[in-house]
C-alpha positions as CSV (number, residue, x, y, z in Angstrom):
1,X,24.7,-0.7,14.3
2,X,22.4,1.0,11.7
3,X,18.7,1.2,12.5
4,X,15.6,2.0,10.6
5,X,14.4,5.5,9.9
6,X,12.0,5.6,12.8
7,X,14.9,5.4,15.1
8,X,17.6,7.1,13.1
9,X,15.6,9.7,11.1
10,X,17.8,8.7,8.1
11,X,16.3,7.6,4.8
12,X,18.3,5.8,2.1
13,X,18.5,7.4,-1.3
14,X,19.1,4.3,-3.3
15,X,19.2,6.2,-6.6
16,X,22.0,8.4,-5.3
17,X,23.9,5.3,-4.2
18,X,23.9,4.2,-7.8
19,X,25.3,7.5,-9.1
20,X,22.2,9.4,-10.1
21,X,22.5,13.1,-9.1
22,X,20.3,14.8,-6.6
23,X,18.9,17.1,-9.3
24,X,17.9,14.4,-11.6
25,X,16.4,12.3,-8.8
26,X,14.3,15.3,-7.5
27,X,13.3,16.2,-11.1
28,X,12.2,12.6,-11.7
29,X,10.1,12.4,-8.6
30,X,8.4,15.7,-9.3
31,X,7.9,14.8,-13.0
32,X,6.2,11.6,-11.9
33,X,3.8,13.3,-9.6
34,X,3.0,16.1,-12.1
35,X,2.3,13.6,-14.9
36,X,0.0,11.5,-12.7
37,X,-1.8,14.5,-11.3
38,X,-1.7,17.1,-14.1
39,X,-0.5,15.4,-17.2
40,X,-2.4,14.8,-20.4
41,X,-5.7,12.9,-20.4
42,X,-4.0,9.7,-21.3
43,X,-1.5,10.2,-18.5
44,X,-3.2,11.6,-15.4
45,X,-5.3,9.8,-12.8
46,X,-6.2,12.8,-10.7
47,X,-9.2,15.1,-11.5
48,X,-10.2,18.2,-9.5
49,X,-13.9,18.6,-8.9
50,X,-15.4,22.1,-8.3
51,X,-13.6,24.4,-5.9
52,X,-12.6,22.0,-3.2
53,X,-12.8,18.3,-4.2
54,X,-11.0,15.9,-6.5
55,X,-10.7,12.2,-7.1
56,X,-8.3,9.5,-8.3
57,X,-9.7,7.4,-11.1
58,X,-9.1,3.7,-11.6
59,X,-8.6,4.0,-15.3
60,X,-9.0,0.3,-15.9
61,X,-12.4,0.2,-14.3
62,X,-13.5,3.8,-14.7
63,X,-14.4,4.1,-11.1
64,X,-13.1,5.7,-7.9
65,X,-11.8,3.3,-5.2
66,X,-11.0,3.8,-1.6
67,X,-7.6,2.2,-2.4
68,X,-6.8,4.9,-4.9
69,X,-8.2,7.8,-2.9
70,X,-6.2,6.8,0.2
71,X,-3.1,6.2,-2.0
72,X,-3.6,9.7,-3.5
73,X,-3.7,11.2,0.0
74,X,-0.5,9.4,1.0
75,X,1.2,10.6,-2.2
76,X,0.1,14.2,-1.5
77,X,1.3,14.3,2.1
78,X,4.6,12.9,1.1
79,X,4.9,15.5,-1.7
80,X,3.7,18.3,0.5
81,X,0.6,19.0,-1.6
82,X,-2.0,20.0,0.9
83,X,-4.6,21.4,-1.6
84,X,-4.8,18.1,-3.5
85,X,-4.8,16.2,-0.2
86,X,-7.8,18.1,1.1
87,X,-9.6,17.9,-2.2
88,X,-9.3,14.1,-2.3
89,X,-10.2,13.8,1.4
90,X,-13.3,15.9,1.0
91,X,-14.5,13.8,-2.0
92,X,-13.9,10.6,0.0
93,X,-15.6,11.9,3.0
94,X,-18.6,13.3,1.0
95,X,-19.3,10.3,-1.3
96,X,-17.6,7.2,0.1
97,X,-18.0,7.5,3.9
98,X,-20.9,5.8,5.6
99,X,-22.2,8.1,8.3
100,X,-25.7,6.6,8.3
101,X,-26.9,4.0,10.8
102,X,-26.0,0.9,8.9
103,X,-23.6,-2.0,9.5
104,X,-21.1,-0.1,7.3
105,X,-21.2,3.0,9.5
106,X,-17.7,4.5,9.8
107,X,-16.3,2.7,6.7
108,X,-15.7,3.8,3.2
109,X,-17.6,2.3,0.2
110,X,-14.8,0.7,-1.8
111,X,-16.0,1.7,-5.3
112,X,-18.0,4.7,-6.6
113,X,-18.9,6.1,-10.0
114,X,-17.1,9.3,-11.1
115,X,-20.1,11.4,-10.0
116,X,-19.9,9.9,-6.4
117,X,-22.7,7.3,-6.7
118,X,-21.7,4.2,-4.9
119,X,-21.2,1.1,-6.9
120,X,-20.9,-1.0,-3.8
121,X,-21.7,-0.2,-0.1
122,X,-19.1,-2.6,1.3
123,X,-15.6,-1.5,2.3
124,X,-12.0,-2.7,1.5
125,X,-9.7,-2.5,4.6
126,X,-6.6,-1.4,2.6
127,X,-8.4,1.9,2.0
128,X,-9.1,2.5,5.7
129,X,-5.5,1.8,6.8
130,X,-4.1,4.2,4.2
131,X,-6.7,6.8,4.9
132,X,-5.8,6.7,8.6
133,X,-2.0,6.8,8.1
134,X,-2.2,9.6,5.5
135,X,-4.4,11.6,7.9
136,X,-1.9,11.1,10.8
137,X,1.0,12.3,8.6
138,X,-1.1,15.3,7.5
139,X,-1.7,16.2,11.1
140,X,2.0,15.9,11.9
141,X,3.1,17.8,8.8
142,X,0.5,20.5,8.5
143,X,-1.4,20.6,11.7
144,X,-5.1,19.8,12.5
145,X,-7.9,22.0,11.2
146,X,-11.6,22.1,11.8
147,X,-14.3,19.6,11.0
148,X,-13.2,16.8,8.6
149,X,-9.8,18.6,8.4
150,X,-9.1,17.7,12.0
151,X,-6.9,15.0,10.6
152,X,-5.8,13.2,13.7
153,X,-9.3,13.0,15.1
154,X,-10.6,11.6,11.8
155,X,-7.8,9.0,11.8
156,X,-8.5,7.9,15.3
157,X,-12.2,7.5,14.5
158,X,-11.4,5.3,11.4
159,X,-9.2,3.0,13.5
160,X,-11.6,2.8,16.3
161,X,-14.3,1.6,14.0
162,X,-11.9,-0.8,12.2
163,X,-11.2,-2.5,15.6
164,X,-14.4,-2.3,17.5
165,X,-17.3,-2.7,15.1
166,X,-19.3,-5.8,15.9
167,X,-18.8,-5.6,19.6
168,X,-22.4,-4.6,19.9
169,X,-25.2,-6.4,18.1
170,X,-26.1,-5.4,14.5
171,X,-23.1,-3.0,14.2
172,X,-21.2,-4.8,11.4
173,X,-17.9,-6.6,11.5
174,X,-14.4,-5.4,12.4
175,X,-11.7,-5.2,9.7
176,X,-9.1,-7.0,11.8
177,X,-9.8,-10.5,13.1
178,X,-10.0,-10.2,16.9
179,X,-8.4,-13.6,17.5
180,X,-5.4,-13.4,15.2
181,X,-5.2,-9.6,15.0
182,X,-4.8,-10.0,11.2
183,X,-6.4,-7.7,8.7
184,X,-9.2,-9.3,6.6
185,X,-9.7,-9.1,2.8
186,X,-13.1,-7.5,3.6
187,X,-14.7,-7.1,7.1
188,X,-17.2,-9.8,6.6
189,X,-14.8,-12.6,5.5
190,X,-12.5,-15.1,7.3
191,X,-9.3,-14.8,5.3
192,X,-6.7,-12.2,4.4
193,X,-4.7,-10.5,1.6
194,X,-0.9,-10.4,2.2
195,X,-0.6,-7.1,0.4
196,X,-2.9,-5.4,3.0
197,X,-0.4,-6.2,5.8
198,X,1.4,-3.0,6.8
199,X,3.2,-3.6,10.1
200,X,5.1,-0.3,9.6
201,X,1.8,1.5,9.8
202,X,0.6,-0.4,12.8
203,X,3.7,0.5,14.7
204,X,2.6,4.2,14.3
205,X,-1.0,3.4,15.0
206,X,0.2,2.0,18.3
207,X,1.5,5.5,19.1
208,X,-1.3,7.7,17.8
209,X,-4.6,5.7,18.0
210,X,-6.9,5.8,20.9
211,X,-4.9,4.9,24.0
212,X,-7.1,1.8,24.8
213,X,-6.2,0.4,21.3
214,X,-2.5,0.9,21.3
215,X,-1.6,-2.5,22.6
216,X,-3.8,-4.0,19.9
217,X,-1.9,-2.3,17.2
218,X,1.4,-3.3,18.7
219,X,0.3,-6.9,18.6
220,X,-1.2,-6.5,15.1
221,X,2.2,-5.3,13.8
222,X,3.9,-8.4,15.2
223,X,1.1,-10.7,14.1
224,X,1.4,-9.4,10.5
225,X,5.2,-9.9,10.5
226,X,4.7,-13.5,11.6
227,X,2.0,-14.0,9.0
228,X,4.1,-12.5,6.1
229,X,7.0,-15.0,6.9
230,X,4.5,-17.8,6.4
231,X,2.7,-16.4,3.4
232,X,5.7,-15.9,1.2
233,X,7.1,-19.0,-0.6
234,X,10.4,-20.1,1.1
235,X,12.2,-20.5,-2.2
236,X,10.9,-17.8,-4.6
237,X,9.6,-15.2,-2.1
238,X,6.4,-15.0,-4.1
239,X,3.1,-14.8,-2.2
240,X,-0.5,-15.3,-3.2
241,X,-3.2,-12.7,-3.6
242,X,-5.2,-14.2,-0.7
243,X,-4.3,-16.4,2.2
244,X,-5.9,-18.2,5.1
245,X,-5.0,-16.7,8.5
246,X,-2.4,-19.4,9.0
247,X,-0.5,-18.2,5.9
248,X,-1.6,-21.0,3.5
249,X,-2.7,-19.9,0.0
250,X,-6.4,-19.5,-0.1
251,X,-7.8,-22.0,-2.7
252,X,-11.5,-21.4,-2.0
253,X,-13.2,-19.6,-5.0
254,X,-14.4,-16.2,-3.8
255,X,-16.2,-13.2,-5.4
256,X,-16.1,-14.8,-8.9
257,X,-12.4,-15.3,-8.8
258,X,-11.5,-18.9,-9.6
259,X,-7.9,-18.6,-8.2
260,X,-6.5,-16.2,-5.6
261,X,-3.5,-18.4,-4.8
262,X,-1.2,-17.0,-7.6
263,X,1.4,-14.3,-7.7
264,X,-0.8,-11.8,-9.4
265,X,-1.9,-8.1,-9.2
266,X,-2.6,-7.5,-5.5
267,X,0.3,-9.8,-4.5
268,X,2.9,-7.5,-6.1
269,X,2.6,-4.9,-3.3
270,X,3.6,-7.4,-0.5
271,X,7.4,-7.2,-1.1
272,X,7.3,-3.4,-1.2
273,X,5.4,-3.3,2.1
274,X,8.0,-5.8,3.6
275,X,10.8,-3.5,2.4
276,X,9.1,-0.4,3.9
277,X,8.7,-2.1,7.2
278,X,12.4,-2.9,7.2
279,X,13.3,0.6,6.1
280,X,11.3,2.3,8.8
281,X,11.5,-0.2,11.7
282,X,14.5,-2.5,11.5
283,X,16.5,-2.4,14.7
284,X,19.6,-3.9,13.1
285,X,19.9,-3.1,9.4
286,X,23.4,-4.8,9.4
287,X,21.9,-8.3,10.2
288,X,22.2,-10.5,7.1
289,X,19.7,-13.0,8.4
290,X,16.8,-10.6,8.8
291,X,13.7,-12.2,7.4
292,X,12.8,-9.0,5.4
293,X,16.1,-9.2,3.6
294,X,15.9,-13.0,3.0
295,X,12.5,-12.6,1.3
296,X,13.6,-9.5,-0.8
297,X,16.7,-11.4,-1.9
298,X,14.7,-14.5,-2.9
299,X,12.2,-12.6,-4.9
300,X,14.8,-10.5,-6.7
301,X,16.8,-13.6,-7.4
302,X,13.8,-15.3,-8.9
303,X,13.1,-12.4,-11.3
304,X,16.7,-11.7,-12.2
305,X,18.0,-15.3,-12.5
306,X,15.2,-17.7,-12.8
307,X,12.7,-16.2,-15.3
308,X,14.9,-14.1,-16.1
309,X,13.2,-10.7,-15.5
310,X,10.0,-11.3,-17.5
311,X,7.7,-9.0,-15.5
312,X,4.6,-9.9,-17.6
313,X,3.9,-13.4,-16.5
314,X,1.4,-15.2,-14.2
315,X,3.2,-17.2,-11.6
316,X,2.5,-20.1,-9.3
317,X,4.2,-19.5,-6.0
318,X,6.9,-22.1,-6.8
319,X,7.8,-20.0,-9.8
320,X,6.1,-22.0,-12.6
321,X,4.9,-19.7,-15.4
322,X,1.3,-20.1,-16.4
323,X,-0.3,-19.1,-19.7
324,X,-1.3,-15.5,-20.0
325,X,0.1,-12.2,-19.2
326,X,0.3,-10.0,-16.1
327,X,-2.3,-7.2,-16.0
328,X,0.2,-4.9,-14.4
329,X,3.8,-5.5,-15.5
330,X,5.1,-2.1,-14.6
331,X,3.9,-2.7,-11.0
332,X,6.1,-5.8,-10.8
333,X,9.1,-3.8,-12.0
334,X,8.4,-1.0,-9.4
335,X,7.9,-3.3,-6.4
336,X,10.9,-5.5,-7.4
337,X,13.0,-2.3,-7.2
338,X,11.4,-1.1,-3.9
339,X,12.4,-4.5,-2.4
340,X,16.0,-3.2,-2.7
341,X,15.5,-1.2,0.5
342,X,15.7,-4.5,2.3
343,X,17.8,-6.6,-0.1
344,X,21.4,-7.7,0.6
345,X,21.9,-10.0,-2.3
346,X,23.5,-9.4,-5.7
347,X,20.4,-8.3,-7.7
348,X,19.2,-5.1,-6.1
349,X,21.1,-2.8,-8.4
350,X,19.7,-4.6,-11.5
351,X,16.2,-4.2,-10.2
352,X,16.6,-0.5,-9.4
353,X,18.2,0.4,-12.7
354,X,15.5,-1.5,-14.5
355,X,12.9,0.6,-12.7
356,X,14.7,3.8,-13.4
357,X,14.8,3.0,-17.1
358,X,11.1,2.2,-17.1
359,X,8.6,5.0,-17.9
360,X,5.2,5.5,-16.4
361,X,2.6,3.3,-18.0
362,X,0.2,4.7,-20.5
363,X,-3.2,3.4,-21.4
364,X,-6.3,2.3,-19.6
365,X,-4.6,0.1,-17.1
366,X,-2.1,2.7,-15.9
367,X,-3.8,3.5,-12.5
368,X,-2.5,0.6,-10.4
369,X,0.9,0.4,-12.1
370,X,1.6,4.1,-11.7
371,X,0.5,4.3,-8.1
372,X,3.0,1.6,-7.2
373,X,5.5,3.4,-9.5
374,X,5.2,6.7,-7.6
375,X,5.5,4.9,-4.2
376,X,8.6,3.1,-5.3
377,X,10.0,6.4,-6.7
378,X,9.4,8.1,-3.3
379,X,10.8,5.2,-1.3
380,X,14.0,4.7,-3.4
381,X,14.8,8.4,-3.3
382,X,14.4,8.6,0.5
383,X,11.3,10.7,0.2
384,X,8.7,8.3,1.6
385,X,8.9,9.5,5.2
386,X,7.5,9.2,8.7
387,X,6.1,12.5,10.0
388,X,5.9,12.5,13.8
């Protein structure tokens, strides 16, 4: 019985399974990183600052986001790029981190200007969970240093605040709902975003967080898996951007968005996260009835056989196509391909080859697409790994 990488220490190289050579796969991964970090101005999203800092820019909004900074750190630890990791981390810790005595203390402002000035004081939980996981991996891969470079200590502090804020009066709100143990869209709200759910991270937090919180993270991993089963459409596999805690699409207008119940932007990440959970933590990868595989197969079938493979649409969860175009079409191609880590149907090869033949996106909206592109490139080449 084959098991996930956490148990077996084996990582699938899906590209190699399709006949691409090790040399061309390695070159493609390295080229993708180099283009995103050190390419031309119209290609790169990483910018060094001074002697010891750097940031990832959201090119579509011309700001720096906790999402992108934590993504950048995960990319760097996976690629063994410690200098860039430390630069991004110091910029994040210097400009985004709340160390003042406010209800946001211990969290990261989700958006800053390129000079570090905060656009918003509030935090977005997907940044915190990626910061913590990247820091734990850095600790395991490179060892802990001093001060903010004591990676494991910093990670534990982030997770402690995410869980325990609000237990004392006037200390803010936790990022996980204490009752359901589901991550929130923002700490102050009462709903969630399916693409924030990373049960494969929570399993590792259950090993490395403060001992008193390890059971919480174990339960959070299981709660997220049960939520994801409900949040994804049973026919198409599509999920909304935002959901109620019971898994129903959220139809309440929030933050100026009229609809968050469509398969759009944020939602694309969900199937990739489901596939990563399967890749790392499946206890029986030969089980054809595994829910991860069922959802991956349904989503790939939808894009390959129903639409057919039009990655630039806006979709109702039942598959109906709405007027307009996707803001991030390359992200759809990347996450459809990454779903192949869990897929057992007939469409995974089409999705992977489609991705291989798709170049990095250029232009002002390249940030989000290309972040998901690099994660898919790492995952499908067997290079998105657990360090323990």
